[in-house]
C-alpha positions as CSV (number, residue, x, y, z in Angstrom):
1,M,-22.7,-0.5,17.5
2,S,-22.7,-2.5,14.2
3,R,-23.5,0.6,12.0
4,T,-20.9,2.8,13.7
5,L,-18.4,0.2,13.1
6,K,-19.1,0.1,9.6
7,A,-19.1,3.7,9.5
8,L,-15.8,4.0,11.0
9,S,-14.2,1.2,8.5
10,L,-15.4,3.0,5.7
11,L,-14.2,6.6,6.9
12,L,-10.7,4.8,7.0
13,S,-10.7,3.4,3.7
14,Y,-9.3,5.2,0.7
15,P,-11.5,7.9,-0.6
16,T,-13.7,7.2,-3.8
17,E,-16.7,9.2,-5.4
18,E,-19.0,6.7,-3.6
19,L,-17.6,7.3,-0.3
20,K,-17.5,11.0,-0.7
21,A,-21.0,11.0,-1.7
22,G,-22.3,8.5,1.0
23,A,-20.4,10.4,3.8
24,G,-23.7,12.2,4.9
25,E,-25.4,8.7,5.2
26,L,-22.5,7.5,7.4
27,R,-22.6,10.5,9.5
28,T,-26.6,10.1,10.0
29,A,-25.7,6.2,11.0
30,I,-23.5,7.2,13.8
31,T,-25.8,10.1,15.1
32,E,-28.9,7.8,15.1
33,E,-27.3,4.7,16.5
34,R,-25.7,6.5,19.3
35,A,-23.1,4.0,20.3
36,L,-20.8,7.0,20.8
37,K,-20.7,9.6,23.2
38,P,-21.9,13.0,22.0
39,R,-18.4,14.4,22.1
40,T,-16.8,12.0,20.2
41,R,-19.5,12.0,17.5
42,Y,-18.9,15.8,17.2
43,A,-15.3,15.2,17.0
44,L,-15.9,13.5,13.7
45,D,-17.6,16.6,11.9
46,P,-14.6,18.1,10.8
47,L,-13.9,14.6,8.8
48,F,-17.5,14.7,7.3
49,E,-17.1,18.5,6.4
50,A,-14.1,17.5,4.5
51,F,-15.7,15.0,2.5
52,A,-18.6,17.3,1.6
53,R,-16.3,20.4,1.0
54,D,-13.1,19.2,-0.4
55,E,-12.4,17.9,-4.3
56,L,-11.8,13.9,-4.2
57,I,-8.2,14.5,-5.7
58,D,-7.4,16.3,-2.6
59,L,-9.0,13.7,-0.1
60,Q,-7.2,11.1,-1.9
61,G,-4.1,13.1,-1.8
62,R,-3.9,13.5,2.0
63,Y,-5.0,9.9,2.6
64,V,-1.8,8.7,0.7
65,D,0.5,10.9,2.7
66,L,-0.8,10.0,5.7
67,F,-1.5,6.3,5.6
68,D,0.4,5.0,2.6
69,R,3.7,7.1,2.8
70,T,3.9,7.2,6.8
71,R,4.9,3.8,8.1
72,S,4.1,4.9,11.7
73,L,0.6,5.9,10.6
74,S,0.1,2.3,8.9
75,L,-3.5,0.9,8.8
76,H,-2.2,-2.9,8.9
77,L,-2.3,-3.8,12.7
78,F,0.3,-6.4,12.3
79,E,2.9,-3.7,10.9
80,H,2.8,-2.1,14.5
81,V,3.5,-5.5,15.9
82,H,5.8,-7.5,13.7
83,G,7.1,-5.3,11.4
84,E,8.4,-7.1,8.1
85,S,9.2,-10.3,10.2
86,R,8.0,-13.5,9.2
87,E,5.9,-14.1,12.1
88,R,3.6,-11.4,10.4
89,G,2.8,-14.0,7.7
90,Q,1.6,-16.6,10.3
91,A,-0.3,-14.2,12.1
92,M,-2.0,-13.0,8.8
93,I,-3.0,-16.8,8.3
94,D,-4.6,-16.9,11.7
95,L,-6.3,-13.7,11.4
96,R,-8.1,-15.0,8.2
97,E,-8.9,-18.0,9.7
98,T,-10.6,-16.4,12.4
99,Y,-12.5,-14.6,9.9
100,L,-13.7,-17.7,8.1
101,G,-14.7,-19.2,11.3
102,Q,-17.4,-16.6,11.6
103,G,-18.1,-16.9,7.8
104,F,-16.3,-13.6,7.0
105,R,-14.6,-14.1,3.7
106,M,-11.7,-12.0,1.8
107,T,-10.3,-12.0,-1.6
108,P,-6.7,-13.5,-1.9
109,E,-5.5,-10.0,-2.5
110,E,-7.0,-8.3,0.7
111,L,-4.9,-8.6,4.0
112,P,-6.7,-9.4,7.0
113,D,-4.8,-7.0,9.2
114,Y,-6.1,-4.1,7.3
115,L,-7.9,-2.0,9.8
116,P,-10.9,-1.3,7.9
117,A,-11.6,-5.2,7.0
118,F,-10.8,-5.7,10.8
119,L,-13.5,-3.2,11.7
120,E,-16.0,-4.6,9.1
121,F,-15.5,-8.1,10.7
122,A,-16.0,-6.5,14.4
123,S,-19.1,-5.1,13.2
124,L,-20.7,-8.3,12.5
125,L,-20.0,-9.6,15.9
126,P,-22.6,-9.1,19.1
127,P,-21.4,-6.0,20.9
128,R,-19.7,-7.6,23.6
129,E,-17.5,-9.7,21.3
130,A,-16.9,-6.9,19.0
131,R,-15.7,-4.8,22.1
132,E,-13.3,-7.5,23.1
133,M,-12.0,-7.8,19.8
134,L,-11.5,-4.1,19.4
135,A,-9.6,-4.3,22.8
136,Q,-6.8,-6.4,21.5
137,P,-5.3,-3.7,19.4
138,A,-6.3,-0.8,21.9
139,H,-2.4,0.0,22.3
140,V,-2.2,0.4,18.4
141,F,-5.5,2.8,18.3
142,H,-3.8,5.0,20.8
143,A,-0.7,5.1,19.4
144,L,-2.4,6.1,16.0
145,F,-4.6,8.4,17.6
146,E,-1.7,10.2,19.1
147,R,0.3,10.5,16.0
148,L,-2.6,11.7,13.9
149,A,-3.7,14.3,16.3
150,K,-0.4,15.5,16.4
151,R,-0.3,16.2,12.5
152,G,-3.5,17.9,13.1
153,T,-5.7,15.6,10.6
154,P,-9.6,15.1,11.4
155,Y,-8.7,11.3,10.9
156,A,-7.6,11.4,14.5
157,A,-11.0,11.6,15.5
158,V,-12.0,8.1,14.0
159,L,-9.3,6.5,16.3
160,Q,-10.7,8.2,19.1
161,A,-13.9,6.6,18.4
162,L,-12.2,3.1,18.1
163,I,-10.6,3.9,21.4
164,E,-14.1,4.7,23.2
165,L,-15.6,1.3,21.5
166,S,-13.0,-0.5,22.5
167,G,-13.5,0.2,26.4
168,G,-10.7,2.2,27.1
169,R,-8.2,-0.1,28.5
170,V,-4.7,-0.4,27.0
171,D,-1.7,-1.9,28.2
172,P,0.7,0.9,29.1
173,E,3.9,-0.9,28.2
174,A,2.6,-1.8,25.0
175,L,1.7,1.8,24.1
176,E,5.0,2.9,25.5
177,D,6.8,0.3,23.1
178,L,4.8,1.7,20.4
179,R,5.7,5.3,21.2
180,R,9.3,4.7,21.1
181,Q,9.0,3.8,17.6
182,P,10.0,6.3,14.9
183,D,7.5,8.6,13.7
184,P,8.7,10.7,10.7
185,S,6.5,13.2,8.7
186,A,5.5,12.2,5.3
187,D,8.1,14.8,3.8
188,D,10.9,13.7,6.0
189,F,12.0,11.4,3.1
190,V,15.0,10.1,4.6
191,A,13.4,9.2,7.5
192,V,10.5,7.6,5.7
193,D,12.9,5.3,3.5
194,A,14.8,4.5,6.6
195,A,11.6,3.6,8.3
196,W,10.4,1.3,5.5
197,E,13.7,-0.7,5.2
198,E,13.1,-4.3,5.7
199,A,14.1,-6.3,8.8
200,P,16.4,-9.1,7.9
201,V,15.1,-12.7,7.5
202,K,16.8,-15.0,9.5
203,F,17.2,-18.8,8.3
204,G,17.6,-21.9,10.1
205,P,15.5,-24.3,12.2
206,E,12.9,-22.6,14.0
207,T,10.2,-23.8,16.6
208,P,6.8,-23.2,15.7
209,E,4.8,-21.4,18.7
210,P,0.8,-20.8,19.2
211,T,-0.1,-18.0,17.1
212,G,-3.5,-17.1,17.9
213,F,-4.9,-13.8,17.1
214,V,-4.5,-12.5,20.8
215,A,-0.9,-13.7,20.9
216,K,-0.1,-12.2,17.8
217,L,-1.6,-8.7,18.5
218,R,0.1,-8.7,21.9
219,A,3.6,-10.1,20.7
220,W,4.9,-6.3,21.1
221,K,7.2,-7.5,24.1
222,R,9.3,-9.5,21.7
223,P,11.4,-7.6,18.9
224,A,10.4,-8.2,15.1
225,D,13.9,-9.7,14.5
226,R,14.3,-12.0,17.7
227,P,13.3,-15.4,17.0
228,P,10.5,-17.2,19.3
229,A,11.6,-19.1,22.3
230,G,13.0,-22.4,21.6
231,S,14.5,-21.5,18.1
């Protein structure tokens, strides 16, 4: 499972010459480890074929249109949980501390909720712990899979693989909450601009609350602009 998670982490990273050249090795690693069901491995073939066939600039352009220009497809997990609320900052600190507790270090510029980094960390854990880690944002994986599948992009297969590795369990209410969020296409510039508007920042006294990683990933029931209980 470790090699598969590392490969999926790289597949969700910004395309580079190195990634394009090494995509065949990632495919081999996934095939040999057999952590995924055959049909899930086969679903990844179009993405591997795109890396082998397409020019790097085309791969990069599609990646940016999907994951950088479309907020509903953001690869930052807390974007889907907290948006731009200040709770996201504390959640980032907690997640970084979780990483450090296992000896996984990041540079100050790297955001810990970036999905490729999250998967890299999970790849270092024993299989059972890795599955438990993946199960926490499973509703985010499902929502991303549905949105990517709607666009007909082969990247949807990577999220399909993550759903399988997470054990397939998902909180239906959490998923429905994500489904209700706007999902504009990257060429709908007005809708994209509206989706990226920052949530208002509230000032005033606030009582801190526990901000463990699990709690933060599952804090979807409280709107991003509503202060925690006790504030």
